[in-house]
C-alpha positions as a printed Julia matrix, in Angstrom:
544×3 Matrix{Float64}:
  25.19   -9.29  -24.74
  22.26   -8.26  -22.29
  22.49  -11.46  -20.32
  26.01  -10.1   -19.2
  24.71   -6.99  -18.53
  21.79   -7.98  -16.58
  23.92  -10.14  -14.63
  26.03   -7.35  -13.21
  23.0    -5.19  -12.9
  21.67   -7.22  -10.38
  25.11   -7.67   -8.5
  26.12   -3.58   -8.52
  27.56   -2.33   -5.33
  28.85    0.82   -3.58
  31.26    1.7    -0.64
  29.02    4.33    1.19
  29.02    1.45    4.07
  32.47    0.36    3.33
  34.7     0.39    6.68
  38.07    1.57    6.74
  39.81   -1.36    7.57
  38.4    -3.36    4.7
  41.23   -4.29    2.01
  40.79   -2.72   -1.45
  40.55   -4.96   -4.25
  39.83   -2.82   -7.14
  40.58    0.92   -7.86
  39.68    2.73  -10.94
  41.06    6.44  -11.39
  41.5     6.67   -7.67
  37.63    5.22   -6.96
  38.21    2.04   -4.26
  36.4    -1.18   -4.57
  36.79   -3.37   -1.1
  36.93   -6.96   -1.37
  33.81   -7.62    0.44
  31.76   -5.43   -2.27
  33.45   -7.6    -4.87
  32.3   -10.93   -2.54
  28.59   -9.24   -2.36
  28.43   -9.37   -6.2
  30.0   -12.16   -6.72
  27.92  -14.38   -4.12
  24.88  -12.97   -5.59
  25.56  -13.84   -9.23
  26.42  -17.34   -8.44
  23.01  -19.07   -8.62
  22.57  -17.41  -11.75
  25.87  -19.17  -13.34
  25.28  -22.82  -14.35
  28.91  -23.92  -14.94
  32.28  -24.42  -13.4
  34.15  -21.72  -15.96
  32.17  -19.47  -15.44
  32.45  -19.3   -11.78
  35.78  -18.23  -12.38
  36.98  -15.61   -9.78
  39.38  -14.03  -12.3
  36.52  -13.95  -15.27
  34.06  -12.12  -13.26
  36.19   -9.92  -11.87
  36.96   -8.85  -15.39
  33.35   -8.53  -16.07
  32.96   -6.59  -13.11
  35.65   -3.82  -13.6
  33.77   -3.73  -17.09
  30.55   -3.22  -15.51
  32.23   -0.28  -13.46
  33.89    1.41  -16.34
  30.5     1.48  -18.39
  28.48    3.3   -15.45
  31.42    5.61  -14.86
  30.85    6.61  -18.55
  27.1     6.89  -18.17
  27.61    9.4   -15.14
  30.46   11.15  -17.26
  28.02   11.68  -20.19
  25.27   12.63  -17.7
  22.59   10.29  -18.29
  21.6    10.83  -14.73
  20.18   13.67  -15.52
  17.78   12.54  -18.12
  14.16   13.77  -17.04
  12.98   10.25  -17.98
  15.6     8.75  -15.72
  14.69   11.13  -12.77
  11.13   10.18  -13.1
  11.77    6.44  -13.27
  14.22    6.69  -10.39
  11.73    8.76   -7.88
   9.21    5.73   -8.91
  11.73    3.31   -7.73
  12.94    5.24   -4.37
   9.16    5.22   -3.27
   8.33    1.82   -4.13
  11.81    0.88   -2.33
  10.95    3.02    0.9
   7.67    1.97    1.2
   8.37   -0.97    3.63
  10.73    1.4     5.58
   7.61    3.76    6.23
   5.52    0.71    8.18
   5.9     0.0    11.83
   6.25   -3.8    11.77
   5.64   -4.57   15.14
   2.58   -2.46   14.99
   1.39   -4.03   12.02
   1.83   -7.45   13.93
  -0.38   -6.14   16.71
  -3.17   -4.55   14.27
  -2.97   -7.93   12.72
  -3.69   -9.71   15.99
  -6.27   -7.31   16.96
  -8.28   -8.14   13.44
  -8.25  -11.69   14.33
  -9.82  -11.53   17.7
 -12.4    -8.98   16.06
 -13.12  -11.49   13.15
 -13.23  -14.29   15.79
 -15.46  -12.13   17.52
 -18.53  -10.07   16.65
 -20.22   -6.99   18.48
 -23.47   -5.82   18.94
 -24.02   -1.78   19.35
 -26.14    1.34   19.07
 -24.9     4.92   18.63
 -25.62    8.56   18.52
 -23.76   10.4    15.87
 -23.3    14.24   15.95
 -21.88   15.21   12.35
 -19.13   17.69   12.19
 -17.39   19.22    8.92
 -14.22   18.05    8.17
 -12.75   21.78    7.81
 -14.49   22.21   11.49
 -12.96   25.05   13.44
 -11.71   24.24   17.1
 -14.57   26.23   18.24
 -17.0    24.26   16.38
 -15.24   20.89   17.1
 -15.62   21.8    21.12
 -19.1    22.86   20.64
 -20.09   19.4    18.95
 -18.04   17.6    21.49
 -20.05   19.24   24.53
 -23.18   18.71   23.01
 -22.78   15.18   22.74
 -21.14   14.65   26.08
 -24.1    16.22   27.55
 -26.37   13.4    25.54
 -23.83   11.04   27.32
 -24.56   12.28   30.77
 -28.32   11.92   30.2
 -28.34    8.39   29.05
 -25.86    7.5    32.31
 -28.61    9.39   34.36
 -31.43    7.37   33.22
 -33.01    8.37   30.11
 -33.34    5.82   26.87
 -29.97    5.65   24.55
 -32.66    4.8    21.73
 -34.98    7.47   22.54
 -32.38    9.87   22.41
 -30.76    8.7    19.28
 -34.17    8.78   17.44
 -34.33   12.67   18.41
 -30.77   13.83   17.79
 -28.79   11.07   16.13
 -27.69   12.82   13.02
 -27.83    8.97   11.35
 -30.76    9.0     9.63
 -31.11    5.18   10.34
 -31.8     6.37   14.25
 -35.04    8.3    12.99
 -38.67    7.94   12.08
 -39.13    8.41    8.54
 -43.25    9.74    8.66
 -43.38    9.77    5.08
 -42.58    5.98    4.54
 -43.95    4.93    8.13
 -40.27    3.24    8.61
 -39.55    2.92   12.09
 -36.18    4.3    13.43
 -33.51    1.62   14.6
 -32.85    3.65   17.54
 -29.23    4.09   16.62
 -28.74    0.0    16.65
 -26.24   -1.46   14.19
 -26.41   -4.68   15.18
 -23.87   -7.34   15.07
 -20.63   -6.45   13.14
 -16.74   -7.55   13.23
 -13.4    -6.49   11.52
 -13.39   -4.21    8.65
 -16.97   -3.57    8.41
 -16.92   -0.24   10.27
 -14.55    2.67    9.9
 -11.36    1.6    11.88
 -12.13    4.8    14.85
 -15.53    3.24   15.26
 -14.39   -0.59   15.08
 -11.83    0.23   18.12
 -14.15    2.14   20.03
 -16.99   -1.03   19.76
 -14.19   -3.42   20.92
 -12.85   -1.12   23.77
 -16.15   -0.52   25.39
 -17.48   -3.19   27.58
 -20.66   -4.6    27.34
 -23.49   -2.32   28.75
 -21.25    0.84   29.23
 -21.42    4.01   27.33
 -18.29    5.25   25.74
 -16.7     8.49   25.93
 -17.38   11.06   22.53
 -15.36    9.56   19.91
 -14.21   10.97   16.24
 -14.35    9.33   13.16
 -14.82   11.27    9.35
 -18.39   11.59   10.15
 -18.23   13.46   13.13
 -18.52   12.53   17.01
 -20.12    9.86   18.41
 -21.18    7.99   21.87
 -21.8     4.46   21.66
 -23.2     1.56   23.85
 -22.36   -1.97   23.34
 -25.12   -4.52   24.18
 -23.62   -7.67   23.6
 -19.86   -9.19   22.3
 -20.08  -13.13   21.52
 -18.17  -15.64   18.94
 -18.75  -14.83   15.39
 -20.32  -17.77   13.16
 -17.75  -16.83   10.5
 -19.02  -15.89    7.05
 -22.0   -17.49    5.06
 -23.34  -18.19    1.77
 -27.11  -17.37    1.03
 -29.78  -16.71   -1.59
 -32.94  -14.59   -1.23
 -36.09  -13.94   -2.52
 -37.32  -10.02   -2.56
 -40.35   -8.4    -3.23
 -40.47   -4.69   -3.5
 -44.29   -4.17   -2.59
 -44.49   -3.0     1.09
 -48.11   -3.2     0.7
 -50.57   -6.06    1.79
 -50.45   -7.03   -1.76
 -46.54   -7.67   -1.63
 -47.4    -9.22    1.91
 -49.69  -11.29    0.29
 -47.19  -12.28   -2.48
 -44.47  -13.36   -0.4
 -46.68  -15.36    1.82
 -47.29  -17.25   -1.12
 -43.61  -18.08   -2.15
 -42.96  -19.01    1.73
 -46.2   -21.34    1.17
 -44.61  -22.88   -1.84
 -41.28  -23.38   -0.48
 -42.86  -25.22    2.5
 -44.74  -27.47   -0.01
 -40.68  -28.43   -1.61
 -40.84  -26.6    -4.34
 -37.28  -25.78   -5.55
 -36.07  -22.12   -3.55
 -33.65  -21.52   -6.95
 -36.49  -22.15   -9.27
 -39.04  -19.7    -7.04
 -36.41  -17.03   -6.43
 -35.78  -17.14  -10.79
 -39.71  -16.75  -11.27
 -40.65  -14.43   -8.38
 -37.77  -12.34   -7.14
 -37.38   -8.43   -7.76
 -33.94   -8.36   -7.04
 -32.33   -7.98  -10.53
 -28.63   -8.46   -9.16
 -29.68  -12.16   -8.15
 -32.46  -13.41   -9.79
 -31.31  -15.0   -12.51
 -28.57  -16.81  -10.22
 -31.34  -18.41   -8.09
 -31.33  -15.52   -5.69
 -27.65  -16.15   -4.34
 -25.72  -13.53   -2.93
 -22.27  -14.98   -2.5
 -20.3   -14.86    0.88
 -20.7   -12.1     3.37
 -20.04  -11.77    6.87
 -22.22  -10.06    9.83
 -22.67   -6.39    9.38
 -22.35   -6.79    5.86
 -26.28   -6.64    4.78
 -28.96   -4.25    6.39
 -30.1    -5.26   10.51
 -33.09   -7.13    9.53
 -31.27   -9.54    6.91
 -28.52   -9.9     8.76
 -30.77  -11.12   11.79
 -32.59  -13.51    9.48
 -29.91  -14.93    7.46
 -27.21  -15.53   10.89
 -30.43  -17.35   12.74
 -30.43  -19.9    10.02
 -28.81  -23.01   11.67
 -28.72  -25.72    8.78
 -27.56  -25.41    5.01
 -30.82  -25.65    2.94
 -32.85  -23.83    6.08
 -34.82  -20.89    4.98
 -36.39  -17.74    6.91
 -40.18  -16.67    7.18
 -41.03  -13.3     5.38
 -39.21  -10.75    6.88
 -39.23   -7.03    5.89
 -36.37   -4.14    5.1
 -36.11   -0.91    3.94
 -35.94   -2.43    0.54
 -39.16   -4.76    0.29
 -40.18   -8.4     1.58
 -37.16  -11.23    1.78
 -36.83  -14.94    2.08
 -33.41  -15.91    2.8
 -31.99  -19.45    2.65
 -28.45  -20.61    4.0
 -26.56  -22.13    1.13
 -23.13  -22.81    3.07
 -21.23  -22.07    6.17
 -17.82  -20.65    6.31
 -16.58  -21.12   10.05
 -13.4   -18.95   11.05
 -10.01  -20.0    10.39
  -7.18  -20.24   12.86
  -4.62  -17.33   13.35
  -2.08  -18.89   11.3
  -4.56  -19.62    8.51
  -5.8   -16.14    8.32
  -2.78  -14.28    9.08
  -1.31  -13.72    5.68
  -5.17  -12.79    4.53
  -5.65   -9.96    7.6
  -2.36   -8.43    6.53
  -3.23   -7.75    3.21
  -6.84   -6.64    4.22
  -4.74   -3.98    6.59
  -2.71   -2.99    3.95
  -5.54   -2.03    1.74
  -7.64   -0.43    4.69
  -7.2     3.11    6.24
  -5.96    1.89    9.15
  -2.42    1.15    7.6
  -1.92    5.08    8.06
  -1.56    4.26   11.31
   1.26    2.4    10.88
   2.92    5.12    9.2
   1.96    7.35   12.15
   3.38    5.28   14.34
   6.6     5.71   12.14
   6.43    9.68   12.28
   5.21    9.64   16.01
   8.74    7.64   16.98
  10.72    9.81   14.57
   9.42   13.03   16.02
  11.02   11.63   19.37
  14.29   11.03   17.45
  14.84   13.86   15.62
  15.5    17.58   16.63
  12.17   19.17   15.27
  11.82   23.09   15.71
   8.91   25.21   14.63
   9.69   28.84   14.08
   6.51   31.11   15.61
   7.41   34.26   13.84
   7.54   32.43   10.35
   4.5    30.28   11.14
   2.37   33.75   11.51
   1.41   33.65    7.71
  -0.76   30.6     8.9
  -3.27   33.44   10.03
  -3.2    35.54    6.97
  -6.23   35.39    4.68
  -4.58   35.65    1.08
  -2.18   32.9     2.34
  -1.75   31.41   -1.09
  -1.31   34.92   -2.74
   1.8    35.72   -0.74
   4.91   36.47   -3.03
   7.35   33.84   -3.54
  10.28   36.15   -2.35
   8.39   36.99    0.93
   8.31   33.48    1.63
  11.83   32.56    2.4
  11.93   32.47    6.17
  12.6    28.78    7.74
   9.19   27.54    8.69
  10.01   24.16   10.43
  13.64   22.76   11.29
  14.55   18.71   10.92
  17.63   18.38   12.33
  20.2    20.16   10.2
  17.65   20.34    7.35
  15.72   23.93    7.15
  12.28   24.1     5.53
  10.82   27.49    4.22
   7.37   28.84    4.36
   7.63   28.96    0.58
   7.81   24.93    0.57
   4.59   25.02    3.06
   2.65   26.71    0.29
   3.32   24.72   -2.15
   2.2    21.86   -0.06
  -1.16   23.5     0.45
  -1.77   25.29   -2.73
  -4.11   22.67   -4.21
  -5.3    21.45   -0.58
  -8.32   23.34    0.66
 -10.37   20.98    1.92
  -9.02   21.48    5.52
  -8.71   24.07    8.07
  -4.88   25.62    7.51
  -3.5    24.71   11.15
  -4.57   20.82   10.1
  -2.73   21.47    6.96
   0.22   22.5     8.84
   0.77   19.35   10.93
   0.05   17.49    7.81
   3.05   18.95    6.42
   5.08   18.59    9.35
   4.56   14.78    9.52
   5.02   15.09    5.62
   8.73   16.77    5.87
   9.3    14.32    8.86
   8.89   11.5     6.51
  10.57   13.33    3.64
  13.77   13.62    5.77
  13.92   10.42    6.7
  13.61    8.59    3.25
  16.23   11.05    2.29
  18.79    9.89    4.63
  17.61    6.0     4.47
  20.88    5.48    2.31
  22.85    6.89    5.22
  20.66    4.71    7.96
  19.64    1.44    5.87
  22.78   -0.53    4.17
  20.44   -2.73    2.44
  18.15    0.09    1.23
  21.13    1.72   -0.01
  23.02   -0.8    -2.04
  19.75   -1.96   -3.68
  18.91    1.78   -5.05
  22.36    1.83   -5.93
  21.83   -1.47   -7.72
  18.8    -0.01   -9.77
  20.33    3.56  -10.02
  23.34    2.3   -11.83
  21.34   -0.8   -13.53
  19.08    1.78  -15.1
  22.23    3.94  -16.2
  23.91    1.26  -17.92
  20.85   -0.33  -19.72
  20.61    3.37  -21.35
  24.2     3.51  -22.06
  24.11    0.24  -23.8
  20.84    1.19  -25.76
  23.09    3.98  -27.29
  26.13    2.57  -27.61
  25.5    -1.23  -28.81
  21.9    -2.36  -29.13
  20.55    0.39  -31.35
  23.43    0.97  -33.31
  23.59   -2.82  -34.25
  20.05   -2.75  -35.23
  20.21    0.69  -37.25
  23.59    0.97  -38.4
  23.23   -1.36  -41.87
  26.35    0.05  -43.34
  28.58   -0.95  -39.91
  26.29   -4.02  -40.19
  27.3    -5.26  -43.48
  30.99   -3.89  -43.24
  31.5    -6.15  -39.91
  29.59   -9.14  -42.21
  31.86   -9.04  -44.91
  34.95   -8.62  -42.58
  34.03  -11.89  -40.68
  32.9   -14.14  -44.44
  35.14  -16.84  -43.07
  33.24  -17.11  -39.83
  29.61  -17.66  -41.64
  28.49  -20.28  -43.77
  26.7   -18.21  -46.32
  27.02  -15.11  -47.96
  23.4   -14.53  -47.71
  23.33  -11.59  -44.73
  19.2   -11.69  -44.34
  19.14  -15.3   -43.77
  21.03  -14.77  -40.74
  20.8   -11.32  -39.4
  19.95  -12.06  -36.06
  23.12  -14.1   -35.33
  25.36  -11.3   -37.33
  23.58   -8.43  -35.48
  24.33  -10.3   -31.8
  28.03  -11.0   -32.88
  28.32   -7.25  -33.9
  26.89   -6.13  -30.56
  29.47   -8.4   -28.9
  32.15   -6.67  -31.2
  31.13   -3.24  -30.82
  31.06   -3.98  -26.47
  34.65   -5.67  -27.19
  36.25   -2.26  -28.9
  34.1    -0.03  -26.79
  35.16   -2.05  -23.24
  39.23   -1.4   -24.92
  38.75    2.1   -25.43
  37.17    2.45  -22.22
  40.19    0.83  -20.2
  42.5     2.74  -22.47
  41.59    5.74  -20.65
  40.85    4.7   -17.35
  43.56    3.66  -14.7
  42.84   -0.1   -13.68
  44.48   -1.31  -10.74
  44.01   -4.73   -9.32
  45.87   -5.92   -6.14
  46.82   -8.99   -6.68
  47.55  -10.05   -3.06
  43.96   -9.74   -2.55
  42.9   -11.38   -5.57
  45.22  -14.57   -4.95
  43.89  -14.52   -1.51
  39.96  -14.2    -2.79
  40.62  -17.48   -5.32
  41.82  -19.08   -2.72
  39.32  -18.48   -0.22
  36.58  -19.8    -2.65
  38.53  -22.69   -3.46
  38.45  -24.15   -0.21
  34.69  -23.66    0.51
């Protein structure tokens, strides 16, 4: 029984996009189903049909009518108003609409950019001026002007590294008098795609070697950057290391003695297990797995990627963690674009840059839609007690998108639990969110495939609930009805012991209940099939 239900759950259709000229095949209580709608369902199910008899147009039409009658009944008894159904449908809508909220052309360009930035690594240094996320336009401008002034000083001849050490709010740029650690002067070494936050990556690959970028913003604040080099990437490597945490002369003596043992052909693996003070890799012979440029601290990166041959090991070098010796275990050169395309697309989907694809859709929609902001209603943005304004006072339209008016109350509900950003930024986020919401609400009118698929799921979910209530639960829980049915069919079975063949009897009872239910549904509904169109349909498939 469930198999037949699922067959037509997969193939349910709708008439939203049917053209007026299309011929009607079935009419159920005035609701028409066109020939093309049925053909779509029938052809979609052909792969699931394994014998010629089951492929019969007449048989499939009967099953389809039964399906339509059951779905009609589900709506009639308001199964579509169940909270569980509404939650399930909302979840599915979000899942189904997700691909439509992405700009595929934009994503394709992101993939190409990511490949270039994987194949080529850039070396850069930066100065950072931090900016709180909720900064006002005044504070933002002040920080911008401050870092712009530093850029002018560098262009006029002052050393980038000196200004980075003095002014940058990236601590790694500054000397640490407590530990004696020298700052890096803003130098980040070499890095490639996905190693930095996306706006930083874009700036690095957009700035010419030797030039100073204009100020640009990331989640950390404003930066300026100097690009020192760009070169073809060595790809990723696998490496192992030995770490001695003591940075005093005692630690230096210890790492030098290990280095001497390595030069005397002692095993790197054994020495790492014996002496390394990195608990995460020590027991594994110092192995760190696979990594690319920019993943490790600069001194480690420089030493590891300078090794030319597998099994080569570095001289002892120092990082903020202590003294290291690193050994090259394996090289992983950059693959071709075709080999990496799928992997890069998956990385992009999981990264923050995927938001840019959604932003591209929003920007496109802003040009297509008529969007009006009502300045009088927007004055509530200036009120300090914004979230405490009574509901009755929030019924004015604050934004309209085409024919849809959105009230101040909707905006307040959106920002009620969002307190980490300034109100003017929240309003822009709200506007974009409403544009996407409007777009999703209208997908059933603009995207036929989306509408068909959504309707299939919607009707299928309703039918499942209905079958559960009318057939499956009843056949399992109605022991008296099951016993009565068994006795009425005694000649059919080879035993009088119901328990020994209960599964088979339950299945037969489900078929019996379903058959009677269908008869009742057909009796109370007016079903009309166009004999002319049915005949043409049968002939069409006979000649295929």
